N, C-alpha and C positions, 0 to 999 in steps of 0.2 A: 687311599684311592676311594673317590666317591661310591657308595652301593650305589646299581640303579637297579629296580624292576621293571620288567615292562609288561603290559596286559595285551593280552593277542586272542581273536578270536579261534573257531574250534579250524577254519580255514589258512587263517596266517599260519598259524601251530604247525601246521602239518597233521591234522588229526582230521580230512577230510572237509569233502562240502556239504548240502544240504541233509545229507541223510548223520551230519552229528552235529545238529543245530544241536538237539537238544541234551549235550554234555555238560557236566555239572559242571563245578569250577574246582578245580586242580591247580596245585602246585608244582613245578620243575624246578630242581639246581640248572642256574648257568643257563645262558639264550637258546633261543630254538628260532625256527624261519626264518623272518624277516631281520628277528634280533643277532641272528650271525652277522650281517652285512653294518647292520648296524655298532654291534658291539666291538668292532675293528676301529669305527672313530673313534668309539666312548675310546677304546682303550690309548688312545694318542692325548686323549686330557686326564688320561690319572683319572678316568670312572674305567665301572666294570659293571655287565648284568649279573649280579649276583642270585638274582632268580626270575621265574618267568610266572605267570598267571597265567591260567585259561579258562574261556568260558565259551561254552554256546551261544550264539546268538538270543535261537528262540528259550532256551532257560533263561536266559539274563531278561529277558523280557516279558517273559509270559511271570518270575519267579523273582521279581525286583527288589523289594526289600531282602531277603534273604541272600538273591546271587551277593549286594552289596557288603553285606556283612562277612559273609562267608568266605566272599573276593580279599574286601579289609582282613581279618585274621589269615588269612595266608599271606598277604603283603606285607603286613606286619613281622611276622616271624623271617622275613629274610635281612628285617630295620635295615629297610632301604633309605637313603637322604633325598631318592625323586625316583616317582612314577614315571613310569612313559607308558600313555596310552595310544597302543593302536601303533601303526598307518593303516589307519580305516580306508585310506582311500576315498573308493566314490561305495563303498560298501556299506550301505541304509543302514541296516539295524546294528553293524557292527559303530557304526561313528557313531551312533545313538547310545549304544552301549561304553566307548569310551570319555563320551559328555556324562555318565551318570558316574562315572567309575568315578573319574578325575576330579568332578564336583564334589564327593562323597567324601575320598580320600582328604579333599584339602581342609574343607568342613567339621566334618565329623571326628577323622584322625588328625586332623594339623600335619601333613604329609604331604609336600611340597606337590606336585602333581600336575599335568598338561596331557590332551590330546593330539592328536596329529590326522589330518584326515583333508577330503577338497572343495574345494568349494562348493560343488552338488550334493556333496554328504547331505542326506536329511537332518544329521546331527549339528551341521554346522551353523544354520541360524538358530538351533536352539541354544545351545550354547555360546555361543562366541561370545556375547557380555557375561557370561556367568565363572568360562575357565580360561586360558591360554589353550590356540590351537592352532598347531604349526600348519600349514599348507603345503598339503602334496597334491601330484599331479592326481587326474584320475584312476586310471590304475599305472600297475608298475611300467617303467621303461623309463621314456623321456621324463628327467626331472631329477627322478626318485633319488642320484644318489645328493644331488643337491637339498632337498628336504630332507634327508636322511640325514649331513652333516650339520643342519639346521636342530635339527630333532638333536643332533647329540650336543653343538655347541646353548643348547637352550637349555638343556638339564642341566650341564654342567653347573649353566649360570644361577639359575634357580634353588639347586645342590647348595651353594655358596654364598646362596643368599643377596645374589648381588643384583644392583637396579637395571632391571628389562627398560630396552631401548626401546624406540619407536618398533611399531608394525614392519614399517623396511627396512629399521637393523635388526631385527631380531625373529621376522620371518612370520609373527602369527598373523590371524585375521583381525584387525581394526576394531575394539571397543569401544560402543558408545558410550 
C-alpha cells in the first residue's frame, strides 16, 4: 500500500475559516475534509491517506521557517511515500503554503511531494517551475472530480518513481 500524507489548511480540514487562520501545525491519522473524497480514488490505485497535516494560513506564512520544520516533522512520523499539498483551489494564501511545503519536503527531506491549485492562485506563478502543481478549478464543483483523479494518479506515479509524462498527460502546469 502506498502511504500518502495530505496537507490541508484550516478551512479544507474543516476546522473553521478566518477565525482559525492562526492555527498551529497539527496532525491527524487518516483522511479528513476534502481528503475523504481523494482517499476513495487513491484506494482504487493501491494507495491510502495515512495522515493529514493541518496548519492555518496566517500562522504558516507569518512563521514560515518554524511551520515548515514542524510540518515536516509531523509528515515524517507517517513515513509517507508521497505528500499531496492541497487542493488549494484559488485560496491565495493556502496556495502559497502548499508550494512552500511541497518544495521544502522535496528539497530538504527528499520526500516526493506536489501541490494542487488553480491557475489563478498566487502560488501558481511562484511555484510552477519549482514543484509540480496539479491544476484544479478555482473552487469546488465543475472539474473537481477530474482534478482529484489526476491528483490520485499523479501521487501514485510519483510515489512509485515512474516517469512523469507531459503536462497534458499528467495534469500539471507546464514548467519552463
